C-alpha positions as CSV (number, residue, x, y, z in Angstrom):
1,M,-11.8,-10.3,6.5
2,F,-14.6,-12.8,7.0
3,A,-15.2,-11.6,10.6
4,V,-16.0,-8.0,9.6
5,P,-19.5,-8.7,8.2
6,G,-20.3,-10.5,11.4
7,W,-19.6,-7.3,13.4
8,G,-21.8,-5.4,11.0
9,W,-24.6,-7.9,11.4
10,A,-24.3,-7.7,15.2
11,A,-24.5,-3.9,15.1
12,D,-27.6,-4.1,12.9
13,R,-29.2,-6.9,14.8
14,L,-28.8,-5.1,18.2
15,G,-29.3,-1.6,16.8
16,R,-26.5,-0.4,19.2
17,L,-23.5,0.8,17.3
18,R,-21.7,2.3,20.2
19,L,-21.9,-0.9,22.3
20,V,-20.6,-3.1,19.5
21,L,-17.8,-0.6,18.8
22,G,-16.8,-0.7,22.5
23,I,-16.8,-4.5,22.5
24,A,-14.6,-4.6,19.4
25,A,-12.2,-2.0,20.8
26,G,-12.0,-3.7,24.1
27,S,-11.3,-7.1,22.5
28,A,-8.5,-5.5,20.4
29,T,-7.0,-4.0,23.6
30,L,-7.1,-7.4,25.2
31,G,-5.3,-9.0,22.2
32,A,-2.6,-6.3,22.3
33,L,-2.0,-6.8,26.0
34,M,-1.7,-10.6,25.6
35,L,1.0,-10.2,22.9
36,P,4.1,-10.0,25.2
37,A,3.1,-13.2,27.0
38,A,2.5,-15.2,23.8
39,K,5.3,-17.6,23.1
40,G,5.6,-19.8,20.0
41,F,3.8,-19.7,16.7
42,G,0.4,-21.1,17.8
43,P,-0.1,-18.7,20.8
44,V,1.1,-15.7,18.8
45,L,-1.2,-16.6,15.9
46,A,-4.2,-16.9,18.2
47,V,-3.5,-13.6,19.9
48,V,-2.9,-11.8,16.6
49,A,-6.1,-13.3,15.2
50,L,-8.1,-12.0,18.2
51,Q,-6.6,-8.6,17.8
52,G,-7.1,-8.5,14.0
53,V,-10.6,-9.8,14.1
54,S,-11.5,-7.1,16.7
55,A,-9.6,-4.2,15.2
56,A,-11.0,-4.8,11.8
57,A,-14.5,-3.8,13.0
58,L,-13.4,-0.3,14.2
59,T,-13.2,1.6,10.9
60,P,-16.3,0.3,9.2
61,L,-18.5,0.6,12.3
62,S,-17.1,4.1,12.9
63,D,-18.0,5.0,9.4
64,T,-21.5,3.6,9.9
65,L,-22.0,5.8,13.0
66,A,-20.7,8.8,11.1
67,L,-23.2,8.2,8.2
68,A,-26.0,7.8,10.7
69,L,-25.2,11.2,12.1
70,V,-24.9,12.6,8.6
71,R,-28.5,11.4,7.9
72,A,-29.6,13.1,11.0
73,G,-27.9,16.4,9.9
74,R,-25.5,16.3,12.9
75,L,-22.3,15.7,11.1
76,E,-20.3,16.5,7.9
77,Y,-18.7,13.3,6.9
78,G,-15.8,14.6,4.9
79,R,-14.4,16.9,7.6
80,T,-14.8,14.1,10.2
81,R,-13.1,11.5,7.9
82,A,-10.2,14.0,7.4
83,W,-9.3,13.5,11.1
84,G,-8.8,9.8,10.4
85,S,-6.4,10.5,7.6
86,A,-4.5,13.1,9.7
87,A,-4.3,10.7,12.7
88,Y,-2.9,8.0,10.4
89,M,-0.1,10.3,9.4
90,A,0.6,11.4,12.9
91,A,0.5,7.9,14.3
92,T,2.8,6.6,11.6
93,A,5.4,9.3,12.3
94,A,5.1,8.9,16.1
95,A,5.4,5.1,15.9
96,G,8.5,5.4,13.7
97,L,10.2,7.6,16.3
98,L,9.2,5.2,19.1
99,L,10.5,2.2,17.2
100,Q,13.8,3.9,16.5
101,R,14.3,4.8,20.2
102,L,12.7,1.9,22.1
103,G,12.6,-1.0,19.6
104,T,9.8,-3.4,18.7
105,A,9.0,-4.2,22.4
106,V,7.0,-1.0,22.5
107,V,4.5,-2.1,19.8
108,P,2.0,-4.0,22.0
109,A,1.9,-1.1,24.5
110,V,1.2,1.4,21.7
111,L,-1.5,-0.8,20.3
112,A,-3.1,-1.4,23.7
113,A,-3.1,2.3,24.4
114,G,-4.7,3.2,21.1
115,Y,-7.4,0.5,21.2
116,G,-8.0,1.1,24.9
117,L,-8.5,4.8,24.4
118,A,-10.9,4.1,21.5
119,A,-12.9,1.7,23.8
120,C,-13.2,4.4,26.5
121,L,-14.3,7.0,24.0
122,T,-17.2,4.9,22.7
123,V,-19.2,5.9,25.8
124,L,-18.8,9.6,24.8
125,L,-19.8,9.1,21.2
126,P,-23.1,10.8,20.0
127,K,-26.1,8.5,20.0
128,A,-27.4,7.4,16.6
129,E,-29.0,4.2,17.5
130,R,-31.6,2.6,15.2
131,A,-34.3,0.1,15.7
132,P,-32.8,-3.4,15.6
133,A,-33.1,-5.3,12.3
134,P,-36.0,-7.7,12.7
135,P,-35.2,-11.5,12.9
136,G,-35.2,-13.2,9.6
137,S,-34.9,-10.0,7.6
138,A,-31.4,-10.8,6.3
139,A,-32.6,-12.6,3.2
140,A,-35.2,-10.0,2.3
141,A,-33.1,-6.9,3.1
142,S,-29.7,-8.3,2.2
143,V,-27.4,-5.5,1.1
144,L,-26.1,-7.7,-1.7
145,R,-29.5,-7.6,-3.3
146,Q,-29.2,-3.8,-3.7
147,P,-27.9,-3.3,-7.3
148,A,-26.3,0.1,-6.5
149,F,-24.4,-1.5,-3.6
150,R,-23.2,-4.5,-5.7
151,L,-21.9,-2.1,-8.4
152,T,-20.2,0.1,-5.8
153,L,-18.7,-2.9,-4.1
154,L,-17.1,-4.1,-7.4
155,A,-16.0,-0.6,-8.4
156,T,-14.4,-0.1,-5.0
157,A,-12.6,-3.5,-5.2
158,L,-11.2,-2.5,-8.6
159,I,-10.1,1.1,-7.8
160,Q,-9.1,0.7,-4.1
161,G,-7.6,-2.7,-4.7
162,A,-5.3,-1.3,-7.5
163,H,-3.6,0.8,-4.8
164,A,-2.0,-2.5,-3.6
165,A,1.0,-2.1,-5.9
166,Y,1.5,1.5,-4.7
167,Y,1.3,0.6,-1.0
168,S,3.7,-2.3,-1.3
169,F,6.1,-1.5,-4.1
170,A,6.1,2.2,-4.9
171,P,8.8,2.8,-2.2
172,L,10.9,0.0,-3.6
173,H,10.5,1.2,-7.2
174,W,11.4,4.8,-6.2
175,R,14.4,3.7,-4.1
176,S,15.7,1.6,-7.0
177,A,15.6,4.8,-9.1
178,G,17.9,6.6,-6.6
179,I,15.2,8.6,-4.7
180,P,16.2,9.0,-1.0
181,D,14.0,7.5,1.6
182,A,13.2,10.9,3.2
183,T,11.9,12.1,-0.2
184,I,9.9,8.9,-0.6
185,G,8.3,9.6,2.8
186,L,7.4,13.1,1.7
187,L,5.8,11.9,-1.6
188,I,3.6,9.4,0.3
189,A,2.7,12.1,2.9
190,E,1.8,14.5,0.0
191,G,-0.8,12.0,-1.2
192,I,-2.4,11.8,2.2
193,V,-2.4,15.6,2.5
194,A,-4.2,15.9,-0.8
195,E,-6.8,13.4,0.5
196,I,-7.3,15.4,3.7
197,A,-7.8,18.6,1.7
198,L,-10.5,17.0,-0.3
199,F,-12.2,15.6,2.7
200,I,-12.2,19.1,4.4
201,W,-13.0,21.4,1.5
202,G,-14.5,19.2,-1.2
203,R,-18.0,18.7,0.2
204,G,-19.8,20.9,-2.3
205,L,-18.0,19.4,-5.2
206,V,-18.6,15.9,-4.0
207,E,-22.3,16.4,-3.5
208,R,-22.7,17.9,-6.9
209,L,-20.9,15.1,-8.7
210,G,-22.8,12.2,-7.1
211,P,-21.6,8.5,-6.8
212,A,-21.5,7.7,-10.5
213,R,-19.4,10.6,-11.6
214,L,-17.2,10.3,-8.6
215,T,-16.5,6.7,-9.5
216,A,-15.8,7.7,-13.1
217,L,-13.3,10.4,-12.0
218,A,-11.6,8.0,-9.6
219,A,-11.2,5.3,-12.3
220,G,-10.0,7.8,-14.9
221,A,-7.5,9.4,-12.4
222,S,-6.3,5.9,-11.6
223,I,-5.5,5.1,-15.2
224,L,-3.5,8.4,-15.4
225,R,-1.8,8.0,-12.0
226,W,-0.7,4.4,-12.3
227,T,0.4,4.8,-16.0
228,A,2.5,7.8,-15.0
229,T,3.9,5.9,-12.0
230,A,5.1,3.1,-14.2
231,F,7.3,5.5,-16.3
232,I,8.1,8.6,-14.2
233,T,10.9,8.7,-11.6
234,D,11.6,12.4,-11.7
235,V,10.7,13.8,-8.3
236,P,8.9,17.0,-9.4
237,A,6.8,15.0,-11.8
238,L,6.0,12.4,-9.1
239,A,5.0,15.2,-6.8
240,A,2.4,16.3,-9.3
241,V,1.2,12.8,-9.8
242,Q,0.8,12.2,-6.1
243,L,-1.9,14.9,-5.9
244,L,-4.1,12.4,-7.8
245,H,-4.4,10.4,-4.6
246,A,-7.3,12.7,-3.7
247,A,-9.1,11.4,-6.7
248,T,-8.0,7.7,-6.8
249,F,-8.7,7.0,-3.2
250,A,-10.9,9.8,-1.8
251,F,-13.3,10.2,-4.7
252,Q,-14.1,6.5,-4.7
253,H,-14.4,6.3,-0.9
254,L,-16.8,9.2,-0.9
255,S,-18.8,7.7,-3.8
256,A,-19.2,4.5,-1.7
257,M,-20.3,6.5,1.3
258,Q,-23.0,8.3,-0.8
259,V,-24.3,4.9,-1.9
260,L,-24.3,3.5,1.6
261,R,-26.1,6.7,2.8
262,A,-29.0,5.8,0.5
263,L,-29.4,2.2,1.8
264,P,-31.9,1.2,4.5
265,A,-30.6,2.4,7.9
266,A,-31.3,-1.1,9.4
267,R,-28.6,-2.6,7.2
268,A,-26.0,0.2,7.4
269,G,-23.6,-1.7,9.6
270,T,-23.7,-4.9,7.5
271,A,-23.3,-2.8,4.3
272,Q,-20.3,-0.9,5.7
273,A,-18.6,-4.1,6.9
274,V,-19.1,-6.0,3.7
275,L,-17.6,-3.0,1.8
276,A,-14.6,-2.9,4.1
277,A,-14.0,-6.7,3.8
278,F,-14.7,-7.3,0.2
279,G,-14.3,-3.9,-1.4
280,F,-11.0,-3.1,0.3
281,S,-9.3,-5.9,2.4
282,A,-9.8,-8.8,0.1
283,P,-8.9,-7.2,-3.3
284,T,-5.9,-5.4,-1.6
285,A,-4.6,-8.7,-0.3
286,L,-5.1,-10.4,-3.6
287,L,-3.6,-7.7,-5.7
288,T,-0.6,-7.3,-3.3
289,W,0.2,-10.9,-4.0
290,V,-0.3,-10.4,-7.8
291,S,1.8,-7.3,-7.7
292,G,4.6,-9.1,-5.9
293,S,4.7,-11.8,-8.6
294,L,4.6,-9.1,-11.4
295,Y,7.1,-6.8,-9.8
296,A,9.7,-9.6,-9.6
297,E,9.4,-9.9,-13.4
298,I,8.6,-6.5,-14.8
299,G,9.4,-4.0,-12.1
300,G,7.6,-0.7,-12.4
301,R,5.5,-1.9,-15.4
302,T,3.4,-3.6,-12.7
303,F,1.6,-0.2,-12.3
304,L,0.3,-0.6,-15.9
305,V,-1.5,-3.7,-14.8
306,M,-3.1,-1.7,-11.9
307,A,-4.1,1.0,-14.4
308,A,-6.0,-1.6,-16.4
309,V,-7.6,-3.1,-13.2
310,S,-8.8,0.2,-11.9
311,G,-9.8,1.5,-15.3
312,T,-12.2,-1.5,-15.7
313,A,-14.5,0.3,-13.1
314,L,-15.4,2.8,-15.9
315,L,-17.5,0.0,-17.4
316,L,-19.7,0.0,-14.3
317,V,-20.5,3.7,-14.2
318,P,-23.5,3.8,-16.7
319,R,-25.3,1.1,-14.7
320,L,-24.5,2.8,-11.4
321,R,-25.9,6.0,-12.7
322,R,-29.2,4.3,-13.6
323,Q,-29.5,2.6,-10.2
324,M,-29.0,5.6,-8.0
325,P,-32.1,7.6,-7.0
326,P,-32.2,11.2,-8.2
327,Q,-31.4,12.7,-4.8
328,A,-28.2,10.6,-4.6
């Protein structure tokens, strides 16, 4: 979590996103290859830390490159991001089959293959290099001094962080209600499909709404989704609720991307990395721990707490609307 902003700073300081992406992917590959040889807690911890620190840079820096290409009119972000969601589904399904047939020994090889391929592909990525950020500019141009970014960071932490209970405990909650594992898998996949559909076909809607209204809709949908999840265990009703994943996750993600697109290009990598670390990773980790403590005591009512957490983001919407330039 704390290393991700360092990767963003390096990308901004060098002005060479593809190079930093390649280094990160190569380091993650090295970590995966070292896993089978690591014996004992200390060596395993060191190797996993190397891999985790390196791999954590890949998504935010890829998004930074994508937004740079969007600014240049060479890319449509939503359709490109949809491939990430689709790949997540495909990789999860494929990994499950490999684990079932070959056991956990296959995991390091799968990781090394994925990260290694990513490292090789960085040399083929489109160029969207910027001038390096000048030395000493961090204090003057710090992304945290941008009011719109601070508000988006907090809103993202509340809305995306509230998904922690869903990611960790929705399958347990549904299983305890007698829903078969296969059906649970389909429910989770349905949410990702809804997210992909929005990324592919929702560009016009997203651009018309703008960051503030997207955040308002994401927060409102979160209140509805998590409240319903707390009380509903009927499969058809859950299937309807799962469609809201396109709003609770994708609307807020696209809102954040619009805000980042309006920031100075020389700080794009830093902004993206800070958002990934403290708008997603940190709140998700914290609220996973909170959800675990709550779920042991109140079960599915834990989702009501997440509804309150995500709903708090509505309080930030008026200020976010005032801070955004008209074209955003």
